[in-house]
C-alpha positions as CSV (number, residue, x, y, z in Angstrom):
1,M,-22.0,-74.6,65.3
2,A,-18.0,-74.3,64.1
3,Q,-18.8,-75.2,60.8
4,R,-21.4,-72.6,61.0
5,A,-19.2,-70.1,63.0
6,E,-16.5,-70.7,60.7
7,Q,-18.7,-70.3,57.7
8,D,-19.7,-66.8,58.8
9,T,-16.4,-65.7,60.0
10,G,-15.4,-66.3,56.3
11,Q,-18.7,-64.2,55.2
12,R,-17.2,-61.2,57.3
13,A,-13.8,-61.7,56.1
14,D,-15.2,-61.3,52.1
15,D,-17.3,-58.3,53.0
16,Q,-14.7,-56.4,54.4
17,R,-12.7,-57.2,51.2
18,S,-15.0,-55.9,48.7
19,E,-15.6,-53.1,51.3
20,R,-11.5,-52.1,50.6
21,D,-12.2,-53.1,47.0
22,D,-14.5,-50.6,47.3
23,D,-12.2,-47.5,48.7
24,D,-9.4,-48.5,46.1
25,A,-12.3,-47.4,43.6
26,P,-12.1,-44.6,41.4
27,P,-13.8,-41.0,43.3
28,G,-16.7,-41.2,41.9
29,R,-17.4,-44.9,40.3
30,R,-18.0,-47.9,42.7
31,A,-16.1,-51.0,42.1
32,E,-16.5,-53.2,40.5
33,R,-18.8,-56.4,41.9
34,P,-17.1,-60.6,41.4
35,G,-19.3,-62.9,39.3
36,H,-20.0,-60.2,36.6
37,P,-21.3,-62.4,33.4
38,G,-19.0,-60.0,30.6
39,E,-20.1,-58.4,28.0
40,P,-22.4,-60.2,25.6
41,R,-20.2,-61.4,22.4
42,L,-22.5,-60.7,19.6
43,P,-23.4,-57.3,19.0
44,A,-19.3,-56.9,18.3
45,A,-19.3,-60.5,16.3
46,C,-22.2,-59.6,14.1
47,A,-20.1,-56.0,13.6
48,V,-17.0,-58.1,12.2
49,V,-18.8,-60.4,9.9
50,V,-20.5,-57.4,8.5
51,A,-17.2,-55.9,7.6
52,I,-15.5,-58.7,6.4
53,A,-18.6,-59.3,3.8
54,L,-18.4,-55.6,3.0
55,Y,-15.1,-56.0,2.1
56,A,-15.8,-59.1,0.6
57,A,-17.8,-57.4,-2.0
58,L,-16.0,-54.5,-3.3
59,P,-15.3,-53.7,-6.8
60,G,-12.1,-55.7,-8.0
61,H,-10.1,-53.3,-8.2
62,L,-10.6,-51.9,-4.8
63,V,-9.6,-55.0,-3.0
64,L,-5.6,-56.5,-2.1
65,G,-5.0,-59.4,-4.4
66,P,-7.5,-62.5,-4.9
67,R,-10.9,-61.6,-3.3
68,F,-11.2,-63.9,-0.4
69,V,-7.5,-63.7,0.7
70,V,-7.9,-61.2,3.0
71,P,-11.6,-62.6,4.4
72,A,-9.9,-65.7,5.3
73,L,-7.0,-64.0,6.8
74,E,-9.5,-62.2,9.2
75,L,-11.5,-64.7,9.4
76,L,-8.7,-67.1,10.8
77,L,-7.9,-64.5,13.5
78,F,-11.6,-64.1,14.5
79,V,-12.3,-67.5,15.2
80,P,-10.3,-68.5,17.7
81,L,-11.9,-65.1,19.5
82,V,-15.3,-66.2,19.8
83,A,-14.0,-70.0,21.1
84,V,-12.4,-69.0,23.7
85,N,-15.6,-66.2,24.7
86,P,-18.6,-67.5,22.5
87,W,-21.0,-65.8,24.7
88,R,-19.9,-63.7,26.8
89,M,-17.1,-62.1,27.4
90,R,-14.8,-63.5,30.0
91,R,-11.4,-64.9,29.5
92,E,-9.0,-62.8,28.8
93,N,-4.7,-63.4,27.9
94,R,-1.7,-61.8,26.2
95,L,-2.4,-63.9,23.2
96,L,-5.8,-63.4,22.6
97,R,-5.4,-59.4,23.4
98,R,-2.9,-59.8,20.2
99,L,-5.2,-61.2,18.7
100,S,-7.9,-58.9,19.0
101,I,-5.8,-55.9,18.3
102,A,-4.5,-57.8,14.9
103,L,-7.6,-58.3,13.7
104,V,-8.6,-54.7,13.9
105,L,-5.4,-54.5,12.6
106,L,-5.6,-56.2,9.9
107,I,-9.7,-54.8,8.9
108,A,-8.5,-51.0,9.8
109,V,-5.2,-51.1,7.1
110,T,-7.2,-52.8,4.1
111,N,-10.4,-50.9,4.5
112,T,-7.7,-47.9,4.6
113,V,-5.9,-49.0,1.2
114,A,-9.5,-49.1,-0.3
115,L,-10.2,-45.8,0.9
116,V,-7.7,-44.8,-0.9
117,L,-8.0,-46.1,-4.0
118,V,-11.6,-44.9,-3.9
119,L,-10.6,-40.5,-3.0
120,E,-8.5,-41.6,-6.1
121,Q,-11.4,-42.4,-8.4
122,L,-13.6,-40.1,-7.4
123,V,-11.0,-37.3,-8.0
124,A,-9.2,-38.3,-11.2
125,G,-13.1,-39.6,-12.5
126,R,-11.6,-42.3,-14.3
127,T,-14.8,-45.4,-13.8
128,D,-17.3,-45.3,-16.2
129,N,-19.3,-46.7,-13.6
130,G,-19.8,-44.1,-11.2
131,K,-22.8,-45.7,-9.5
132,Q,-20.8,-49.1,-8.6
133,L,-18.2,-46.6,-7.5
134,L,-20.6,-44.4,-4.9
135,L,-21.9,-48.2,-3.3
136,A,-18.1,-49.1,-3.2
137,A,-17.9,-45.4,-1.0
138,G,-20.5,-46.4,1.1
139,Q,-19.6,-49.5,1.8
140,V,-16.2,-48.4,2.7
141,W,-17.8,-45.6,5.0
142,L,-19.5,-48.2,6.9
143,T,-16.3,-50.5,7.1
144,N,-15.0,-47.5,8.6
145,I,-17.5,-46.3,11.1
146,I,-17.2,-50.1,12.0
147,I,-13.3,-50.1,12.4
148,F,-13.1,-47.2,14.6
149,A,-16.4,-48.1,17.0
150,M,-13.8,-52.0,17.5
151,A,-10.8,-49.8,18.1
152,Y,-12.7,-47.8,20.8
153,W,-14.0,-50.3,22.5
154,E,-10.6,-52.6,22.0
155,L,-8.9,-49.6,24.1
156,D,-11.2,-47.7,26.6
157,R,-10.2,-49.0,30.3
158,G,-7.9,-52.0,28.9
159,G,-11.2,-53.3,26.8
160,P,-14.6,-56.0,26.7
161,V,-13.0,-58.1,29.4
162,R,-11.1,-56.1,32.1
163,R,-14.2,-53.5,32.2
164,T,-16.2,-55.9,33.3
165,Q,-14.1,-58.2,35.1
166,A,-11.4,-55.6,36.8
167,R,-12.2,-54.1,40.1
168,G,-11.3,-51.3,42.2
169,R,-7.7,-49.7,40.9
170,N,-6.8,-53.0,38.5
171,L,-9.9,-51.1,36.7
172,P,-7.1,-49.2,33.6
173,V,-7.8,-45.8,33.3
174,A,-10.5,-44.4,31.4
175,D,-10.0,-43.2,26.8
176,F,-13.5,-41.4,27.2
177,R,-16.0,-40.0,29.3
178,F,-20.0,-40.8,28.8
179,P,-22.4,-39.6,30.2
180,Q,-23.6,-41.7,32.3
181,D,-20.2,-41.7,34.4
182,E,-22.0,-38.1,35.2
183,D,-25.6,-38.6,35.5
184,H,-25.0,-39.8,39.5
185,D,-26.5,-37.0,40.6
186,A,-28.9,-36.0,38.2
187,I,-33.1,-36.9,39.0
188,G,-33.6,-40.3,40.0
189,E,-34.5,-42.3,36.7
190,V,-31.6,-40.8,34.8
191,A,-28.9,-41.6,38.2
192,A,-30.3,-44.8,38.2
193,R,-28.6,-45.9,35.1
194,S,-25.4,-43.9,35.8
195,S,-21.7,-46.0,36.9
196,V,-22.0,-45.2,40.3
197,K,-25.3,-46.2,41.3
198,S,-25.9,-49.3,38.6
199,G,-22.3,-50.5,37.9
200,W,-22.8,-49.8,34.0
201,T,-19.7,-50.1,32.1
202,P,-19.6,-49.0,27.9
203,G,-20.1,-52.1,25.6
204,F,-19.8,-52.4,22.2
205,V,-23.2,-51.1,21.0
206,D,-22.3,-47.4,23.0
207,Y,-18.6,-47.3,21.1
208,F,-20.4,-47.9,17.5
209,Y,-23.2,-44.7,18.4
210,V,-19.9,-42.6,19.8
211,S,-18.2,-44.0,16.0
212,V,-21.4,-43.1,13.7
213,T,-22.2,-39.7,15.7
214,N,-18.4,-38.8,15.1
215,S,-19.0,-39.7,11.6
216,S,-21.3,-38.0,11.0
217,A,-21.1,-34.9,13.0
218,F,-18.1,-35.1,12.3
219,S,-16.9,-34.1,16.5
220,P,-17.7,-35.7,19.3
221,T,-21.2,-35.1,20.4
222,D,-22.4,-36.7,24.3
223,T,-19.3,-39.0,24.9
224,M,-16.4,-36.7,25.3
225,P,-12.4,-38.2,24.7
226,L,-10.1,-37.7,27.0
227,S,-6.4,-39.8,26.3
228,A,-4.5,-38.4,23.5
229,R,-4.6,-41.6,21.8
230,A,-9.1,-41.5,21.8
231,K,-8.1,-38.2,20.6
232,L,-6.3,-38.8,17.3
233,L,-8.3,-41.9,16.6
234,M,-11.2,-39.8,16.7
235,A,-9.5,-37.0,14.6
236,A,-8.6,-39.4,11.8
237,E,-12.1,-40.5,11.7
238,S,-13.6,-37.5,11.7
239,V,-11.7,-36.6,8.7
240,S,-11.3,-39.7,6.6
241,A,-15.1,-39.3,7.2
242,L,-15.3,-35.4,5.3
243,M,-13.0,-36.2,2.9
244,L,-15.2,-39.5,1.8
245,S,-18.7,-37.3,2.1
246,V,-17.4,-34.8,0.5
247,L,-16.2,-36.3,-2.3
248,V,-19.1,-38.6,-2.8
249,I,-22.0,-35.6,-3.2
250,A,-19.1,-34.0,-5.5
251,R,-19.2,-37.1,-7.5
252,G,-23.3,-37.6,-7.5
253,V,-23.6,-33.9,-8.8
254,G,-21.4,-34.6,-11.3
255,L,-23.5,-37.5,-12.5
256,L,-27.0,-35.8,-12.2
257,K,-25.6,-33.4,-14.7
């Protein structure tokens, strides 16, 4: 009996702690419950592999140094991240955080160099192989979408681990406002998927969608940037996509003549 009473006391204490965490949550947002399985690793991992492969497949005059040096460095940063969180994003420390940011920056810098070289050749018309150049422009454009999706994914609300594992006021402020963040007062079947009702948190696919629509429409669509850094990132993506699209269309028209 004493043991049972002790267990009941412990359970009541846990319930009181959970209630206090819910009270500490931002208005309109339910505090995260303990034991969240974490965001799946697979979507982001596939995106990184695709970005590395696209860069390795670029024409030789658009890559930095020997063809496989940059992809090898990217894999060197990527493998430890997968080894620590192979299936679900649950564990993180300062070193892992720096590795993940370094991976995004490395992919971004090398693709930016390729983007500048592609734009230069599109403007100057120096290449005789126009089809190869247009294909390379498509590879750079797709890599650009992946890069910005990864940047949004890594920065918003503290990154993929903290978004699901942090509770109450430990959850960093949002850089983006998704429709699910304010659908709690909609009709029942819509509200059921909202952050308040279901504890929904954005994952990599959501940020990839934001990046695709921003790169295609050259502006935000259903997800709005809130912070200055989110606005600057979306502006940079829109401008680079617009410049590349205009020059690719102009080059394509020139090839048809």
